[in-house]
N, C-alpha and C positions, 0 to 999 in steps of 0.2 A: 352535769351529765348530758343534758340536752345539747349543750354547745359542743361537747366532745363527739357525740354521735353525728351531729351535722358536719363536724370537721372530718370524720372518718369517711363520710359518704361523698364528700367533695373530691372531685378528681382534678389533678393538675396536669397540664400539658406542657411539654418542653419542646423547644426547637432543637434541631439536630446539633447546632452549635452549643447549646446549653448542655445537652446530653454528653457531647464529646468533652466539654469542660469538666463535667462531673466524673466522667469515667477515665479521664486522662491518666495514663500510667498503668491502667488495667490491661492485661494481656487478653486478646480474644480467645475464646474457647477453641482449641485446635480441632475439636470434633465437628464443629459447625463450619461448613464451607462458606466463604464470603459471598459467592455467587452460585446460584443453582447451575448445575451442569446440564448441558443439552442432552436430550435422550441419546442413549448409545445406539449405534447401528451395528448389526451383526451380519457377517456374510452368510450366504445360504449354506455353504459347506460347513461352517462352524455350527450353525443351527442343527443340521442333520447329524453331525458328529456327536453333539451334546445330547440330542434326543436319543440316539442309538445307545449311548453309554447310560443315560438316565433310565431307560427302559430295561436294561440288563441288571441294574442294581436293586438291592433290597432297600427297605425304608431308611435305615441308618446310612447306607451308602449314598442314597439319593440326597439326603440332607447334607452330607459331606461334599458332594459334587456341587450342589447349589452354593454352599458357602465358599468353596474353593474358586468357583467361577464368578461369584458375586451376582448370582441370578435369583429370581423369584419363581415360585411355582406358576404364577400367572403367565410369565413368559413361556414356560414350558407348554402350558395349555394353548397359548396363542400359536406357538410354533407347530404344535400338533395339528391345529386347524389349518394352518398354512400348508403343511405337508399333505393333509388329506385333500385339499383343493388342488394340489399339484403345483402350487406357487413356488415352493422351494426347489423342486426339480427343474422348473423352467428357469429359475434364476441360476441354479448351479450347473446348467448345461454348457458352461463355457461362454455364454453370451456376455460380451463386455458391455458394461454400462458406461454412460458418459460419452465423452468426445472420442471419436474413432482415432486410432493411431495414425500418425502422419508419416508418409514415406520420407526417409532421411534426405533423399535426393531432392524431393520437392521442397522440403523445408530449407535446405541449403540454397536452392535456386531462388526461392522467395526472399531469403535473407540477402543474397547477393544482388538481386534486382533492386531491393530497397536501398542497399548501400550505394549501388550505382546511381540511382536517382538522387540520393542525398548528395553524392559527390558532384554530379552534374549541376545541381542547384548551387552548390558552393562555388564551383568553377565559374558559373555565370555571374554570381555576385562579385567575385574577385575581378572578373573581366570588366564589369561596370565600374568598379572602384578604380582600376588602372586607367580606364578611359577618362573618368572624371579627373584623376590626378594629372593626366597628360594635358587635358584642356586647361586645367588650372595653371600648370607650369607654363603653357604657351601664353596664357593671359598675363601672368606675372612677368614673363619676359618682355612682352609688348609694353606693359606699364613701365617697367624699368627702363626700357629703351626710350620711350616717349618722355619720361622724367629726365633722363640724361640729356636728351635733345633740348628740352626746355631750359635746363640749367646752362647748357652751352650757349643757347641764344641769349639768355639773360646776361651772361658774363660778357658776351661780345657787344651787346647793346648798351652797356653801362659806360658813361663817359669817363675817360681817364683824366684824373686830376693832374694839372700841370705841376711839374716839380721844378723847383728852382735849382738850377745848376750854376754854381759859381766856379769860375775857372780861371 
């Protein structure tokens, strides 16, 4: 008995690999997400619309609205506080958040300037390559000419062996 009780109280730990090996083939519970979702963000207009609808409904209707939208009463309470502070009105006044819109002409102009600079760099590189190829060609031509001259000199300076002619 004593040994069994001690065995029950002892905890075992497993590595992730051991756990995967034991649960291999088991399907994960579809109700449990694999990763927690980041907090949802709601636009001010949505918050105001839901608040207005929520306040018009009776208790059963409020519960149905919360279920339909996937919201909690704590969110409704927080949104009411925001509305009372005027935060929702300030956000919903048409003020755009984030990066300001770019004029299409300015965007195209910047794109064309960048493309122009890229093409100028490419042209300069190609001109340097052609210049190097021309210098290499001239050098190879001089080497070929000097090699041909040396071969011609070597052939003319070799003694010609006398041949016996019988006649």
